[in-house]
C-alpha positions as CSV (number, residue, x, y, z in Angstrom):
1,M,0.0,0.0,0.0
2,C,1.3,3.5,-0.7
3,E,2.1,6.0,2.0
4,S,-1.2,7.8,1.7
5,G,-3.1,4.6,1.6
6,R,-4.6,5.2,-1.8
7,M,-3.6,4.8,-5.5
8,D,-5.8,6.2,-8.2
9,W,-5.1,4.7,-11.6
10,V,-6.8,7.5,-13.6
11,E,-4.1,9.1,-15.7
12,V,-4.9,9.3,-19.5
13,P,-2.1,10.0,-21.9
14,A,-2.1,13.2,-23.8
15,A,-1.8,13.2,-27.6
16,G,1.6,11.8,-28.5
17,Q,2.3,10.5,-25.0
18,Q,2.8,6.8,-24.2
19,L,1.1,4.8,-21.3
20,R,4.6,4.0,-20.1
21,D,5.2,7.7,-19.5
22,L,2.5,7.8,-16.8
23,K,3.0,6.9,-13.2
24,L,-0.6,5.6,-12.6
25,P,-2.2,5.0,-16.1
26,A,-5.9,4.2,-16.3
27,A,-6.9,0.8,-17.7
28,M,-7.3,0.7,-21.4
29,L,-10.4,-0.9,-22.8
30,D,-10.9,-2.0,-26.4
31,V,-14.6,-1.6,-27.2
32,R,-15.7,-3.4,-30.3
33,P,-19.1,-3.8,-32.0
34,A,-21.1,-6.9,-31.1
35,A,-20.6,-9.8,-33.5
36,A,-23.6,-11.0,-35.5
37,A,-25.4,-13.6,-33.5
38,A,-25.7,-17.1,-35.1
39,S,-29.1,-18.5,-35.5
40,G,-30.3,-20.0,-32.2
41,A,-27.4,-18.5,-30.2
42,H,-27.8,-17.3,-26.7
43,Q,-28.0,-13.5,-26.5
44,H,-27.8,-11.1,-23.6
């Protein structure tokens, strides 16, 4: 645990900046369109 008892992973890189340049980078999510459901497939 850090000295202050808290670590916020919220830093977002600026244009041209790399994630490795940040001390506490936010998680990166890759959002993709839903795939076409096959006939009879379970859907949520």
